[in-house]
RODO-2510 file (C-alpha; in nm, 4 decimals, decimal comma):
residues 635
     n   res          X          Y          Z
     1     m    10,1135    10,3547     5,0504
     2     q    10,0895    10,0706     4,7984
     3     v    10,0128    10,1727     4,4402
     4     d     9,8554     9,9358     4,1890
     5     v    10,0864     9,8298     3,9074
     6     k     9,9574     9,7877     3,5517
     7     k    10,0974     9,5780     3,2695
     8     i    10,1667     9,7865     2,9601
     9     l    10,2483     9,6742     2,6067
    10     f    10,4998     9,8906     2,4177
    11     v    10,5285     9,8798     2,0353
    12     g    10,7525    10,1048     1,8300
    13     p    10,9892    10,1298     1,5327
    14     k    11,3262     9,9650     1,5762
    15     a    11,4964    10,2905     1,4818
    16     d    11,3551    10,4551     1,7982
    17     k    11,4287    10,1620     2,0300
    18     e    11,7553    10,2843     2,1788
    19     y    11,6289    10,6384     2,2273
    20     f    11,3088    10,5078     2,3881
    21     f    11,4984    10,2977     2,6406
    22     s    11,7326    10,5832     2,7249
    23     k    11,4323    10,8093     2,7945
    24     a    11,2625    10,5325     2,9944
    25     q    11,5765    10,4866     3,2042
    26     a    11,5898    10,8590     3,2751
    27     a    11,2224    10,8561     3,3801
    28     g    11,2588    10,5446     3,5998
    29     i    10,8927    10,4446     3,5885
    30     v    10,8894    10,1198     3,3855
    31     e    11,0030     9,7727     3,4874
    32     f    11,0425     9,5947     3,1550
    33     i    10,9467     9,2261     3,1375
    34     h    11,2080     9,0091     2,9728
    35     p    11,0388     8,7577     2,7387
    36     d    11,2505     8,4759     2,8841
    37     g    11,1523     8,5655     3,2378
    38     k    11,5000     8,6920     3,3294
    39     r    11,5073     8,9364     3,6174
    40     q    11,8475     8,9192     3,7781
    41     l    12,1298     9,0635     3,5726
    42     a    12,4810     8,9230     3,6065
    43     l    12,7099     9,2217     3,6397
    44     p    12,9878     9,2615     3,3807
    45     i    13,3415     9,1784     3,4925
    46     e    13,4399     9,5456     3,5019
    47     t    13,1504     9,6227     3,7345
    48     q    13,2361     9,3275     3,9585
    49     d    13,5961     9,4523     3,9755
    50     y    13,4718     9,7904     4,0973
    51     v    13,2611     9,6225     4,3659
    52     q    13,5544     9,4126     4,4892
    53     a    13,7911     9,7107     4,4864
    54     i    13,5447     9,9241     4,6838
    55     k    13,5085     9,6465     4,9425
    56     v    13,8874     9,6275     4,9811
    57     l    13,9253    10,0022     5,0345
    58     r    13,6488    10,0107     5,2979
    59     g    13,8969     9,8699     5,5481
    60     y    14,1182    10,1798     5,5343
    61     v    14,0873    10,5388     5,6524
    62     q    13,9828    10,7416     5,3512
    63     s    14,2250    10,9998     5,2105
    64     q    14,1347    11,3263     5,0382
    65     q    13,9337    11,2216     4,7332
    66     v    14,0329    11,2764     4,3708
    67     m    13,7115    11,4061     4,2134
    68     k    13,7718    11,2915     3,8559
    69     k    13,5194    11,1321     3,6214
    70     d    13,7785    10,9328     3,4276
    71     l    13,6508    10,5814     3,3529
    72     d    13,9826    10,4633     3,2057
    73     l    14,1621    10,5725     3,5203
    74     a    13,8951    10,3973     3,7296
    75     k    13,9648    10,0674     3,5511
    76     e    14,3379    10,1036     3,6176
    77     i    14,2788    10,1873     3,9847
    78     a    14,0434     9,8894     4,0295
    79     q    14,3069     9,6560     3,8820
    80     e    14,5783     9,8063     4,1038
    81     v    14,3627     9,7620     4,4133
    82     l    14,2823     9,3999     4,3326
    83     k    14,6462     9,3232     4,2453
    84     a    14,7723     9,4782     4,5708
    85     k    14,5043     9,2941     4,7663
    86     e    14,6014     8,9595     4,6069
    87     e    14,9742     9,0166     4,6717
    88     r    14,8965     9,1091     5,0314
    89     h    14,6826     8,7964     5,0690
    90     q    14,9601     8,5749     4,9305
    91     a    15,2128     8,7324     5,1658
    92     e    14,9803     8,6866     5,4666
    93     e    14,9241     8,3237     5,3721
    94     a    15,3007     8,2711     5,3436
    95     i    15,3481     8,4324     5,6868
    96     r    15,0932     8,1942     5,8327
    97     k    15,2699     7,8896     5,6871
    98     k    15,6188     8,0085     5,7818
    99     s    15,5027     8,0954     6,1359
   100     h    15,3558     7,7482     6,1696
   101     e    15,6853     7,5982     6,0521
   102     l    15,8798     7,8194     6,2948
   103     e    15,6804     7,6825     6,5899
   104     y    15,8356     7,3397     6,5231
   105     v    16,1866     7,4578     6,4342
   106     a    16,2497     7,7328     6,6957
   107     p    16,2858     7,4970     6,9971
   108     f    16,5914     7,3350     6,8305
   109     g    16,7855     7,6632     6,8498
   110     n    16,9457     7,9071     6,6065
   111     f    17,1526     7,6633     6,4007
   112     s    17,2775     7,7079     6,0457
   113     m    17,1619     7,4766     5,7703
   114     d    17,5044     7,5110     5,5994
   115     s    17,6758     7,3898     5,9190
   116     l    17,4421     7,0909     5,9354
   117     h    17,5187     7,0013     5,5758
   118     d    17,8957     7,0200     5,6506
   119     i    17,8506     6,7846     5,9481
   120     e    17,6551     6,5395     5,7323
   121     k    17,9315     6,5380     5,4700
   122     e    18,2123     6,4882     5,7212
   123     t    18,0365     6,2143     5,9251
   124     d    17,8527     6,0433     5,6425
   125     r    17,5469     6,0626     5,8658
   126     k    17,2258     6,2634     5,8636
   127     v    17,1247     6,5157     6,1288
   128     r    16,7703     6,4433     6,2405
   129     f    16,5313     6,6316     6,4723
   130     y    16,2848     6,4757     6,7194
   131     y    16,0481     6,5713     6,9994
   132     g    15,8390     6,3874     7,2594
   133     k    15,6846     6,4207     7,6037
   134     t    15,9315     6,4701     7,8871
   135     s    15,7793     6,1837     8,0869
   136     k    15,8902     5,9261     7,8287
   137     h    16,2693     5,9592     7,9094
   138     f    16,3846     5,9015     7,5531
   139     e    16,7511     5,9884     7,6300
   140     t    16,7822     5,6834     7,8529
   141     k    16,6495     5,4544     7,5804
   142     e    16,8577     5,5759     7,2886
   143     k    17,2136     5,7082     7,3368
   144     a    17,2112     5,8625     6,9906
   145     l    16,9597     6,1251     7,1105
   146     l    17,1058     6,4561     7,2267
   147     t    16,8716     6,6729     7,4352
   148     i    16,8566     7,0243     7,2898
   149     n    16,5684     7,1880     7,4733
   150     s    16,2750     7,1275     7,7057
   151     i    15,9636     7,3478     7,6900
   152     e    15,6350     7,2972     7,8788
   153     g    15,6639     6,9207     7,9187
   154     t    15,8114     6,8521     7,5737
   155     d    16,1743     6,7527     7,5094
   156     y    16,3555     6,8278     7,1846
   157     f    16,6414     6,6157     7,0535
   158     i    16,8829     6,5840     6,7635
   159     a    17,0457     6,2651     6,6423
   160     i    17,3390     6,2247     6,4005
   161     t    17,2749     5,8768     6,2627
   162     r    17,2650     5,6808     5,9417
   163     e    16,9198     5,5373     6,0174
   164     p    16,6217     5,7143     6,1787
   165     v    16,5647     5,6635     6,5510
   166     q    16,2418     5,4710     6,5929
   167     l    16,0820     5,4831     6,9375
   168     k    15,7171     5,4835     7,0412
   169     d    15,5822     5,8370     7,1051
   170     l    15,8941     5,9930     6,9488
   171     l    15,8079     6,2170     6,6525
   172     e    16,0479     6,3409     6,3869
   173     v    16,0494     6,6986     6,2542
   174     h    16,1645     6,7420     5,8947
   175     v    16,3605     7,0659     5,8968
   176     t    16,4382     7,2353     5,5660
   177     t    16,4983     7,5911     5,6912
   178     s    16,6627     7,7169     6,0082
   179     a    16,4838     7,9352     6,2637
   180     p    16,6912     8,2498     6,1827
   181     a    16,6191     8,2068     5,8114
   182     l    16,2476     8,1604     5,8811
   183     k    16,2376     8,4710     6,1017
   184     m    16,4149     8,6710     5,8338
   185     h    16,1725     8,5485     5,5677
   186     i    15,8726     8,6283     5,7898
   187     g    16,0124     8,9765     5,8491
   188     e    16,0466     9,0320     5,4752
   189     l    15,6901     8,9139     5,4209
   190     e    15,5607     9,1422     5,6956
   191     q    15,7361     9,4347     5,5280
   192     l    15,5663     9,3364     5,2021
   193     v    15,2255     9,3285     5,3743
   194     a    15,2932     9,6721     5,5260
   195     k    15,3974     9,8030     5,1841
   196     k    15,0798     9,6725     5,0193
   197     n    14,8689     9,8222     5,2973
   198     e    15,0347    10,1583     5,2347
   199     e    14,9643    10,1244     4,8635
   200     l    14,5991    10,0449     4,9322
   201     k    14,5735    10,3312     5,1787
   202     e    14,7096    10,5634     4,9104
   203     l    14,4588    10,4266     4,6583
   204     t    14,1685    10,5237     4,8854
   205     r    14,2042    10,8668     4,7197
   206     y    14,0154    10,7123     4,4291
   207     n    13,7286    10,5668     4,6299
   208     w    13,4844    10,8268     4,4958
   209     l    13,5980    10,7574     4,1405
   210     l    13,5445    10,3815     4,1858
   211     h    13,1914    10,4437     4,3115
   212     y    13,1210    10,6770     4,0216
   213     a    13,2546    10,4241     3,7692
   214     f    13,0557    10,1435     3,9329
   215     v    12,7292    10,3395     3,9063
   216     h    12,8091    10,4355     3,5471
   217     e    12,8775    10,0736     3,4487
   218     l    12,5682     9,9559     3,6364
   219     n    12,3482    10,2029     3,4465
   220     r    12,5023    10,0980     3,1165
   221     a    12,4624     9,7272     3,1945
   222     n    12,0967     9,7746     3,2945
   223     f    12,0329     9,9750     2,9781
   224     n    12,1922     9,7118     2,7532
   225     f    12,0007     9,4345     2,9277
   226     a    11,6671     9,6140     2,8754
   227     k    11,7537     9,7174     2,5192
   228     e    11,8170     9,3575     2,4145
   229     a    11,4950     9,2256     2,5724
   230     p    11,2294     9,3241     2,3104
   231     r    11,1005     9,0889     2,0437
   232     h    11,1100     9,2103     1,6840
   233     l    10,8312     9,1865     1,4273
   234     l    10,7744     9,2635     1,0580
   235     d    11,1260     9,1845     0,9395
   236     d    11,2767     9,3493     1,2491
   237     s    11,1161     9,6811     1,1704
   238     l    10,9179     9,6929     1,4988
   239     f    11,0089     9,6104     1,8559
   240     v    10,7596     9,4801     2,1129
   241     i    10,8046     9,4588     2,4892
   242     e    10,5851     9,4530     2,7988
   243     g    10,6466     9,6338     3,1222
   244     w    10,5047     9,7160     3,4648
   245     v    10,4054    10,0756     3,5353
   246     p    10,2598    10,2109     3,8642
   247     n     9,9079    10,3428     3,8132
   248     n    10,0016    10,6880     3,9446
   249     k    10,2809    10,7130     3,6840
   250     r    10,0526    10,6818     3,3816
   251     d    10,0616    11,0574     3,3156
   252     a    10,4399    11,0547     3,3289
   253     l    10,4362    10,7599     3,0878
   254     s    10,2201    10,9568     2,8453
   255     q    10,4641    11,2474     2,8565
   256     l    10,7457    11,0010     2,7917
   257     i    10,6026    10,8394     2,4784
   258     t    10,4168    11,1380     2,3276
   259     p    10,7217    11,2807     2,1443
   260     l    10,8109    10,9305     2,0212
   261     n    10,6487    10,6968     1,7728
   262     i    10,5704    10,4513     2,0523
   263     y    10,2340    10,2873     2,1111
   264     a    10,1574    10,1926     2,4722
   265     d     9,8425    10,0374     2,6143
   266     e     9,7372     9,8292     2,9139
   267     v     9,7110     9,4556     2,8569
   268     a     9,5807     9,1645     3,0617
   269     i     9,8033     9,0087     3,3244
   270     d     9,8793     8,6395     3,2853
   271     k     9,7557     8,4162     3,5645
   272     n    10,1019     8,2789     3,6379
   273     q    10,2682     8,6225     3,6521
   274     t    10,3767     8,7740     3,9810
   275     i    10,2764     9,1373     3,9893
   276     p    10,5542     9,3511     4,1416
   277     t    10,4834     9,5467     4,4562
   278     y    10,5307     9,9224     4,4396
   279     l    10,5357    10,1106     4,7690
   280     e    10,5496    10,4887     4,7599
   281     n    10,6246    10,6355     5,0999
   282     k    10,7838    10,9513     5,2294
   283     g    10,9140    11,0678     5,5643
   284     y    10,8793    10,8260     5,8531
   285     k    10,6636    10,5885     5,6489
   286     k    10,9702    10,5351     5,4302
   287     v    11,1614    10,4400     5,7461
   288     g    10,8915    10,1824     5,8181
   289     e    10,9237    10,0548     5,4607
   290     d    11,2938     9,9878     5,5230
   291     v    11,1992     9,7910     5,8335
   292     i    10,9441     9,5666     5,6595
   293     h    11,1913     9,4828     5,3825
   294     i    11,4141     9,3204     5,6455
   295     f    11,1715     9,0278     5,6479
   296     d    10,9816     9,0150     5,3202
   297     v    10,8279     9,2143     5,0366
   298     p    10,4496     9,2570     5,0649
   299     s    10,2316     9,0874     4,8065
   300     h    10,0695     9,3198     4,5535
   301     q     9,7414     9,2359     4,7312
   302     d     9,8725     9,3344     5,0763
   303     k     9,8008     9,6641     5,2396
   304     d    10,1178     9,8597     5,3035
   305     p    10,2219     9,7708     5,6616
   306     s    10,5086    10,0255     5,6803
   307     a    10,3552    10,2701     5,9290
   308     w    10,1919     9,9919     6,1346
   309     v    10,5153     9,7996     6,1771
   310     l    10,7166    10,1123     6,2603
   311     v    10,4756    10,2176     6,5370
   312     a    10,4445     9,8676     6,6856
   313     f    10,8195     9,7991     6,6628
   314     s    10,8983    10,1300     6,8359
   315     l    10,6545    10,0490     7,1167
   316     f    10,7844     9,6932     7,1671
   317     f    11,1462     9,8089     7,1543
   318     a    11,0761    10,0788     7,4137
   319     m    10,8971     9,8344     7,6445
   320     i    11,1824     9,5830     7,6231
   321     v    11,4580     9,8408     7,6809
   322     g    11,2320    10,0121     7,9347
   323     d    11,4681    10,2871     8,0472
   324     a    11,4692    10,6608     7,9753
   325     g    11,8440    10,6854     8,0446
   326     y    11,9229    10,4275     7,7800
   327     g    11,6917    10,6131     7,5440
   328     m    11,8887    10,9347     7,5998
   329     i    12,2100    10,7532     7,5028
   330     f    12,0434    10,6349     7,1810
   331     l    11,9219    10,9891     7,1112
   332     i    12,2699    11,1369     7,1651
   333     a    12,4134    10,8734     6,9301
   334     a    12,1537    10,9635     6,6655
   335     l    12,2241    11,3363     6,6982
   336     v    12,5993    11,2781     6,6737
   337     m    12,5516    11,0753     6,3548
   338     k    12,3171    11,3377     6,2129
   339     y    12,5427    11,6385     6,2691
   340     k    12,8851    11,4782     6,2320
   341     i    12,8121    11,2958     5,9065
   342     k    12,7123    11,5861     5,6845
   343     d    12,6287    11,3946     5,3661
   344     l    12,3785    11,1469     5,5082
   345     k    12,1404    11,0372     5,2358
   346     g    11,9000    10,7617     5,1480
   347     a    11,9047    10,4525     5,3669
   348     a    12,1762    10,5917     5,5967
   349     k    11,9682    10,9011     5,6706
   350     r    11,6588    10,6901     5,7328
   351     f    11,8565    10,4655     5,9695
   352     v    11,9449    10,7695     6,1804
   353     s    11,5761    10,8634     6,1755
   354     l    11,4872    10,5129     6,2956
   355     v    11,7352    10,5396     6,5836
   356     t    11,5846    10,8773     6,6717
   357     i    11,2308    10,7339     6,6771
   358     l    11,3359    10,4382     6,8932
   359     s    11,5265    10,6624     7,1341
   360     i    11,2295    10,8957     7,1814
   361     a    11,0031    10,5951     7,2370
   362     c    11,2437    10,4643     7,5043
   363     i    11,2584    10,8028     7,6767
   364     l    10,8793    10,8343     7,6845
   365     w    10,8197    10,4782     7,8048
   366     g    11,1040    10,4913     8,0588
   367     t    10,9649    10,8186     8,1955
   368     m    10,6151    10,6716     8,2240
   369     m    10,7608    10,3680     8,4034
   370     n    10,9805    10,5761     8,6430
   371     s    11,3125    10,4352     8,5211
   372     f    11,6282    10,6331     8,4464
   373     f    11,9308    10,4033     8,4384
   374     a    11,7218    10,1798     8,6686
   375     i    11,7020    10,4639     8,9251
   376     s    11,3421    10,5468     9,0133
   377     f    11,2383    10,9082     9,0334
   378     a    11,1894    11,0517     9,3822
   379     p    10,8421    10,9808     9,5289
   380     d    10,7602    11,3526     9,5461
   381     s    10,8937    11,4355     9,1971
   382     f    10,6589    11,5726     8,9337
   383     l    10,7468    11,2996     8,6833
   384     r    10,6747    11,0187     8,9264
   385     k    10,3537    11,1681     9,0563
   386     h    10,2147    11,2097     8,7056
   387     s    10,3579    10,8972     8,5438
   388     l    10,1533    10,6169     8,3930
   389     n    10,3088    10,3664     8,6303
   390     t    10,2097    10,5635     8,9417
   391     w     9,8584    10,6196     8,8103
   392     l     9,8093    10,2476     8,7420
   393     l     9,9496    10,1521     9,0835
   394     d     9,7202    10,3989     9,2605
   395     k     9,4195    10,2753     9,0643
   396     k     9,4911     9,9121     9,1450
   397     a     9,5538     9,9804     9,5144
   398     d     9,2387    10,1949     9,5370
   399     f     9,0361     9,9162     9,3738
   400     h     9,1439     9,6579     9,6318
   401     l     9,1003     9,9076     9,9133
   402     k     8,7382     9,9695     9,8189
   403     a     8,6641     9,6047     9,7401
   404     h     8,8101     9,4730    10,0691
   405     d     8,8836     9,1517     9,8808
   406     d     9,1326     8,8756     9,9548
   407     v     9,4189     9,0854     9,8136
   408     y     9,3338     9,3621    10,0601
   409     d     9,3191     9,1133    10,3477
   410     y     9,6586     8,9714    10,2501
   411     w     9,8296     9,3098    10,2616
   412     v     9,6539     9,4226    10,5782
   413     k     9,7939     9,1193    10,7596
   414     k    10,1453     9,2134    10,6466
   415     y    10,1024     9,5892    10,6951
   416     p     9,8224     9,6706    10,9434
   417     e     9,8579    10,0432    10,8688
   418     i     9,6899     9,9788    10,5352
   419     a     9,3579     9,9424    10,7212
   420     k     9,3751    10,3168    10,7943
   421     a     9,4347    10,4116    10,4280
   422     k     9,1728    10,6303    10,2612
   423     d     9,2872    10,5913     9,9030
   424     g     9,5303    10,4017     9,6828
   425     q     9,8219    10,6346     9,7518
   426     e     9,7944    10,5842    10,1271
   427     f     9,7554    10,2090    10,0688
   428     i    10,0925    10,2039     9,8924
   429     q    10,2639    10,4415    10,1350
   430     a    10,1630    10,2205    10,4296
   431     a    10,3773     9,9393    10,2842
   432     q    10,6904    10,1539    10,2551
   433     g    10,9976     9,9700    10,3885
   434     p    11,2777    10,1257    10,5980
   435     n    11,5343    10,1010    10,3148
   436     g    11,3110    10,2676    10,0553
   437     s    11,1710     9,9440     9,9144
   438     n    10,8002     9,8921     9,8745
   439     e    10,6661     9,5394     9,8444
   440     v    10,3254     9,6548     9,7181
   441     i    10,4824     9,8546     9,4342
   442     d    10,7057     9,5615     9,3383
   443     k    10,4172     9,3122     9,3374
   444     f    10,1531     9,5319     9,1773
   445     g    10,4022     9,6817     8,9304
   446     g    10,5138     9,3410     8,8043
   447     n    10,1553     9,2239     8,7581
   448     i    10,0614     9,5433     8,5740
   449     l    10,3558     9,5213     8,3336
   450     l    10,2812     9,1559     8,2644
   451     e     9,9207     9,2344     8,1822
   452     l    10,0161     9,5367     7,9740
   453     a    10,2237     9,3067     7,7534
   454     l     9,9227     9,0761     7,7038
   455     f     9,6818     9,3679     7,6613
   456     i     9,8981     9,5336     7,3959
   457     g     9,9523     9,1967     7,2286
   458     s     9,5787     9,1382     7,2111
   459     i     9,5191     9,4842     7,0630
   460     h     9,8010     9,4249     6,8142
   461     i     9,6529     9,0944     6,6936
   462     i     9,3008     9,2419     6,6767
   463     l     9,4217     9,5348     6,4645
   464     g     9,5894     9,2884     6,2295
   465     m     9,2676     9,0935     6,1917
   466     l     9,0684     9,4129     6,1324
   467     r     9,3065     9,5153     5,8511
   468     y     9,2408     9,1853     5,6728
   469     v     8,8795     9,1251     5,7726
   470     r     8,7539     9,1705     5,4139
   471     k     8,9981     8,9127     5,2896
   472     i     8,9712     8,6792     5,5913
   473     p     8,6206     8,7362     5,7341
   474     t     8,6662     8,4641     5,9967
   475     g     8,8666     8,7319     6,1778
   476     i     8,5324     8,8784     6,2965
   477     g     8,4698     8,5720     6,5083
   478     w     8,8268     8,5535     6,6360
   479     i     8,8235     8,9193     6,7388
   480     l     8,5179     8,8451     6,9537
   481     f     8,6986     8,5354     7,0847
   482     i     9,0039     8,7389     7,1931
   483     i     8,7901     9,0004     7,3657
   484     g     8,5928     8,7247     7,5375
   485     c     8,9090     8,5536     7,6609
   486     y     9,0369     8,8805     7,8014
   487     l     8,7111     8,9310     7,9886
   488     y     8,6767     8,5740     8,1144
   489     f     9,0252     8,4569     8,2127
   490     p     9,0857     8,7083     8,4973
   491     y     8,7739     8,5659     8,6647
   492     y     8,8867     8,2093     8,5976
   493     l     9,2347     8,2819     8,7407
   494     d     9,0940     8,4884     9,0298
   495     a     9,3063     8,7837     8,9181
   496     t     9,2434     9,1567     8,9045
   497     s     9,2716     9,2993     8,5547
   498     l     9,3074     9,6430     8,4008
   499     l     8,9487     9,5932     8,2873
   500     h     8,8402     9,5960     8,6502
   501     f     9,0367     9,8788     8,8119
   502     i     9,0719    10,1045     8,5046
   503     f     8,7561    10,0456     8,3011
   504     g     8,5335     9,9546     8,5942
   505     i     8,3973     9,6316     8,4454
   506     p     8,2622     9,4048     8,7233
   507     k     8,4432     9,0720     8,7420
   508     t     8,1352     8,8495     8,7371
   509     y     7,9505     9,0432     8,4679
   510     g     8,2645     9,0654     8,2566
   511     a     8,3279     8,6913     8,2906
   512     m     7,9705     8,6001     8,1908
   513     f     7,9792     8,8285     7,8891
   514     g     8,3299     8,7090     7,8016
   515     l     8,2252     8,3437     7,8035
   516     q     7,9417     8,4259     7,5649
   517     l     8,1872     8,6047     7,3351
   518     i     8,4230     8,3050     7,3428
   519     y     8,1536     8,0595     7,2329
   520     g     7,9917     8,3092     6,9962
   521     g     8,3243     8,4090     6,8402
   522     v     8,4316     8,0488     6,7736
   523     g     8,0856     7,9731     6,6335
   524     i     8,0884     8,2745     6,4016
   525     a     8,4398     8,1906     6,2781
   526     m     8,3373     7,8286     6,2075
   527     l     8,0160     7,9346     6,0347
   528     i     8,1983     8,1763     5,8045
   529     a     8,4646     7,9140     5,7336
   530     i     8,1990     7,6549     5,6431
   531     i     8,0219     7,9006     5,4130
   532     k     8,3486     7,9798     5,2378
   533     g     8,5197     7,6399     5,2387
   534     g     8,2515     7,3801     5,2887
   535     f     8,2613     7,0989     5,5415
   536     a     8,6342     7,1480     5,6042
   537     g     8,5428     7,4749     5,7773
   538     i     8,4644     7,2866     6,0977
   539     f     8,8395     7,2644     6,1570
   540     e     8,8525     7,6423     6,1846
   541     c     8,8052     7,5992     6,5602
   542     m     9,1649     7,4732     6,5784
   543     a     9,2805     7,8288     6,5050
   544     a     9,1945     7,9136     6,8672
   545     i     9,5099     7,7312     6,9788
   546     q     9,7284     7,9340     6,7418
   547     i     9,5689     8,2630     6,8453
   548     f     9,6114     8,1846     7,2135
   549     a     9,9772     8,0877     7,1596
   550     d    10,0445     8,4036     6,9574
   551     i     9,9041     8,6311     7,2286
   552     m    10,1013     8,4464     7,4965
   553     s    10,4116     8,5143     7,2867
   554     y    10,3835     8,8817     7,3773
   555     l    10,4862     8,7889     7,7308
   556     r    10,8424     8,8056     7,5983
   557     i    10,8072     9,1853     7,6148
   558     y    10,7527     9,1679     7,9893
   559     a    11,0181     8,9003     8,0453
   560     l    11,2923     9,0804     7,8547
   561     g    11,2058     9,4200     8,0010
   562     y    11,1984     9,2778     8,3538
   563     a    11,5303     9,0971     8,3040
   564     g    11,6969     9,4146     8,1783
   565     s    11,5660     9,6197     8,4712
   566     i    11,6849     9,3591     8,7226
   567     v    12,0343     9,3590     8,5725
   568     a    12,0467     9,7404     8,5722
   569     t    11,9273     9,7532     8,9348
   570     q    12,1901     9,5001     9,0433
   571     i    12,4569     9,7058     8,8669
   572     n    12,3613    10,0139     9,0673
   573     e    12,3458     9,8238     9,3974
   574     m    12,6860     9,6666     9,3303
   575     a    12,8433    10,0049     9,2617
   576     v    12,7373    10,1402     9,6018
   577     h    12,9782     9,9015     9,7777
   578     l    13,2809     9,9742     9,5547
   579     p    13,5429    10,2512     9,5695
   580     l    13,4380    10,5517     9,3627
   581     a    13,6882    10,5081     9,0771
   582     i    13,6186    10,1368     9,0432
   583     a    13,2444    10,1964     9,0761
   584     i    13,2437    10,4446     8,7861
   585     v    13,4287    10,2037     8,5575
   586     a    13,2131     9,9090     8,6665
   587     v    12,8864    10,0995     8,6187
   588     i    12,9818    10,2259     8,2725
   589     a    13,1020     9,8834     8,1544
   590     s    12,8075     9,6952     8,3059
   591     h    12,5433     9,9341     8,1760
   592     a    12,7102     9,9272     7,8337
   593     l    12,6796     9,5488     7,8284
   594     n    12,3190     9,5669     7,9472
   595     i    12,2424     9,8231     7,6759
   596     v    12,3848     9,5904     7,4098
   597     l    12,1754     9,2994     7,5396
   598     s    11,8650     9,5181     7,5658
   599     v    11,9082     9,6463     7,2101
   600     m    11,9542     9,2925     7,0803
   601     g    11,6397     9,1796     7,2598
   602     g    11,4441     9,4875     7,1530
   603     v    11,5374     9,4544     6,7864
   604     i    11,5058     9,0779     6,7534
   605     h    11,1860     9,0310     6,9512
   606     g    11,0332     9,3674     6,8607
   607     l    11,0570     9,2725     6,4931
   608     r    10,9641     8,9097     6,5541
   609     l    10,6285     9,0036     6,7092
   610     n    10,5493     9,1975     6,3918
   611     f    10,6909     8,9587     6,1344
   612     l    10,5587     8,6346     6,2839
   613     e    10,2688     8,6883     6,5243
   614     w    10,1137     8,9957     6,3576
   615     y    10,1906     8,9094     5,9948
   616     r    10,0064     8,5804     6,0395
   617     y     9,6773     8,7735     6,0449
   618     s     9,7480     9,0745     5,8221
   619     f    10,0140     8,9917     5,5677
   620     e    10,0448     8,7612     5,2701
   621     g    10,4009     8,8440     5,1651
   622     g    10,6067     8,6692     4,9027
   623     g    10,5955     8,9736     4,6803
   624     k    10,8407     9,0907     4,4160
   625     k    10,9772     9,4397     4,4609
   626     f    10,9140     9,6812     4,1751
   627     k    11,2510     9,7474     4,0104
   628     p    11,2227     9,9880     3,7175
   629     l    11,4873    10,0615     3,4610
   630     e    11,6341    10,3758     3,6105
   631     l    11,9466    10,5826     3,6367
   632     h    12,1467    10,5435     3,9548
   633     f    12,3423    10,8466     4,0673
   634     f    12,6481    10,8910     4,2843
   635     e    12,7278    11,2411     4,4039
***
């Protein structure tokens, strides 16, 4: 639920300023407006150190926590963590450089640099190191070259000469440290890295303390920032500041200022000011609020889309994943997180709730579509007999059986037994193949799922337009246009629609009425646009292209769901021909990969259909989230 936010002017004696802001921070109901327009607060260095230290310690298994509220100790621990992290980083960087150097030196063998220096003194020559491709035959061109090693098509040489050996394709390596010395140095550095990791692992005992100190410093920084924002009047005897307060918090505001000598009253909002958006949701609506903030913050003029997006996203996700077995895995994962992680709070708890909602949606949709790990329920099972998929198939088959249309004729030619069928069930059973396949189910089922995606997409867009019809009245015409298209196009494409075999609308009558709605809807939309915007409203007709494209975009639900089901089916068929042990491993690994791909598709495209296609007709966005001065707590 979105709550209106009012602009309030606060005036009070300077002597009460600090106490007022401390009480306001405890209440957490006022977002103070900085006179310079500042909103983002640069965190103090101490606070930034806590953030960096916490990030470093996240990479380690947490030890038993020291539950102390000692801010001085927290500062010391943060510095120790950052120092150990920097020393570890320097050691790792040195290992990388020394390892790179060793790659060039190692092929020349385990020589001693002292021995090389002795040779150079005795011979008055310099020992030099070279390498080149084996195919070049450098040893035949220069007698000073001594072959030391040959590895994977590369020859390594040394030369004891006064002048460098200069041959095409021969490269010199400047050696300053021997391979044994490099290996020893790398070993010492690796020990240092291990030591620093142990130190950091030990410091994880203070992870709670670092979080506590961070929250404490954050509260203090926010308080100081707000306290310094007011303007001062009458020789600094009064302070003046404006702030945003949700309309349903006005009583709480009165209780806040009543004991103080503070005057507060609503003032006009400047035209160029962006009013913050305050959403107040609980339960599963709060989960939906988290989802919508992934994309954008609603404008203060928007209706709260939290519940709408959550329901639509859950449905789209379930249709794309399309399997009850996968949904059960998601549900088990959610239950494990819920009962294993005892202190789930806030966003983490709501994330588990979101996973639970999506898993239940997948189980329900997969059950209605007869899919459990891509294994269909038995034909005589209760779930299959009473599923949505079976009911739709029977209805469609019964429609063609009674109509004796070209679809009926096509199937009778392929399966003559269909001519004896008395209802849709017998129609389908007559096409049963010897290996359990059924061509009628495959064909009809695919067509039904494709149309369901378009049908749900149309409903989704229409609901969006209805939500904003007062703000965008042209939506009245486009709603009629969408309904008209849905009635007319099955006739134009010579296809059988849900409208025909479920709702009993005759094809010809539906097409005639649909065509009238198409023309009437476009005309109404243009008329309203002209009334509102003048002559330029005639271009409103171009919106038909966008609407048509947006509805067609919902076909991705069918395409992704169908692709996932095909992959899952192929996995099961492949496993039948493998030895049992290999089949189990292959099925688990393959289904795991398919689950990952299905989740990616469900999340990305399930959200996209809300944030792009649906938001276009029911969302303004670009809002600024309401951020009051408040106390943050860490338990």
